[in-house]
N, C-alpha and C positions, 0 to 999 in steps of 0.2 A: 619386761612388759611390752616393749616395742615389738619383739618377735611374736608374742602372742597376738597382739593387735594385727600385725601383718598377716599371720596365718588365718585369722578370722576373716579378714578382708578378701584374701585369695579364695578361701573356701566359699564365701558368699557370692563372689563374682562367678566362680565356676558353677555353682548351683543355678544362678540366674541364667547363665549362658546355655546350660544344658536343658533348662526348662522351656526354652523357646522352641517353636516348631520349625525353625530353620528357614522361614520365609516360604514354605511350600504354598503354592497357589491353590485356591479352592478348586475342586473339580468342576469342569465345564459341563453343563447340562447338554447332553446330545440332542435334546429336543428344543433347545433355546432358539429364539429368533436370530436371524442373521441378515445383516444388511449387505446387499450387493449394489454398489454405486455405479451409475453409468460413467461418472467422472467425479473425482474429488477435487478438481482444479478447474476454475473457470477463468479464462482469459478474456477480459473486456476488449482487449486490443487498444487502439488509440481512438478515443471518441471526443466529441466536442463537449465543452462545459455545459452543464444543465441538460445533457442528453438523458434518455431513459436509462435508469440505473438498476432496473429489475432484471434478475436472472433466476434460474432454478437449478437445484441439484436433484436429479431424478434417481430413484432407487427402487429396488424390489426386495421384499422380505422373502429370502430363500430358505428360511428356517422352518421349523415344524410347529411353532406356536406363535400367537399374536405378538407383534412388535409394538412396544409402547415407548414413545419418545417422551422422556420426562423433562428435558430442558434443552434449549438451544440458544446460544448467545453469541453475539458478534464481539470481535476483539476491541471495538470502540463504538462510540455513539453514531458514527457515520455508516456503520454496517448493521442493518437491522434484518434478522432472519425471522421467518414465520414458519413454524413447524406444524405437522398434523397433530390435532388434539385427540383424534379417535385412534384406537388400536388399528394397526395395519395387519390384516390377516395373512397367513402364509400364502405365498404366490402372488399377493397383491402388490401393485405399483403405487407409489406415492412420490411426493417431492417436497423439498424445503425451498421456500421462496426467500430470496435475499435481495434487499434493496440497498444499494450504495449511494451515498450523497455525492452526485456528480457536479455539485457546485464548487467543490474543492479542486483546484488546478494542480496538475503534476502527476508524477508516477505514484502508484499506491500498491500495497500488498496487505491484505487483511485476512483474518481467519474467522471461521464459524465453528464453535465447539458444540457437538451434538452428544447428549447423554441419553442412554436408553437401556432397555433390559436385554439387548442383543449380546451375543458371545463377546464381541468387542464393545464393551459398554460405553467407552468414550472415543469419539472419532473427531478428527479435525479436518475441516474443509477449507480450501483456500481460494480467494479471488484476487486478481491483480489486473493492472492495466495502466493507462496513461490518459489523463484528462487535458485536452488542449486549451490554452488560453485563447479566447476569441481574437484578441489584439494580435497575438503572434500568428495565429492561423490566417488572418486577413493580410498579413504582411505590413501592418501599420507600425511605423516606428514608435518605439517607447518614449523617445525624447524628441523635442522640437528640433528641426534642422537648423544648422548654423547659418546665419545670414551671410550673403556674399560680401567679400571685402569691398570697401569704397575705393574708387580709382585714385591713384596718386598723381600729383601734377607732373608735367614733363620737366626734365632737367633743363637747366639754363644752357643756352647755346654759347659757344665761344666765339668772340669777335676776332677779326683778322689780327688785331693788335695783341691778342692773347687774353684780353680781359673778358670776364664772363658777363653776359648781359641777358636779360629776360626779354621776352617779346614786347612787353610794355615799355621797356626803357631803351630799346634799340633806336639809335638816332636815324632820322630820316635821311635818305640819300639825296644829295644835291645833284642837280642836273649838270652835264658837262657841256 
């Protein structure tokens, strides 16, 4: 009985495996739209906190049919993209506006995912840079300076007889 069950399982698995299409990709439409980016990476460089965070990714539809961007989203809430809502005709230029929240201090790397009807239907764009803390940029110390130490009293002077005396207890000299 075990052998019969095993043979049925092997036969079923084989049938299932051969019924798959082998992961063949769907043929690409030669007339499909195609995005040609000026750049897929924007470097903000080093900028001050609360500086202008708007940038744009420029592109051209180099395909043979209208390009429709169905979705574009930032990798987090601090990166907000705005995509064209109208189809981009063949040969036409357009752009995706991106606004990064520059109130956040420090280095950053974020992405914008663009989905469309282009040959490469999903593309990832990248922004990165460094936001300076205004306190650090101005050279202002982060902590209060340490106060100067208070002066210590002078050590006691040694008398001729070897006993230590302080200036207030030094005996007056008698005249000769």
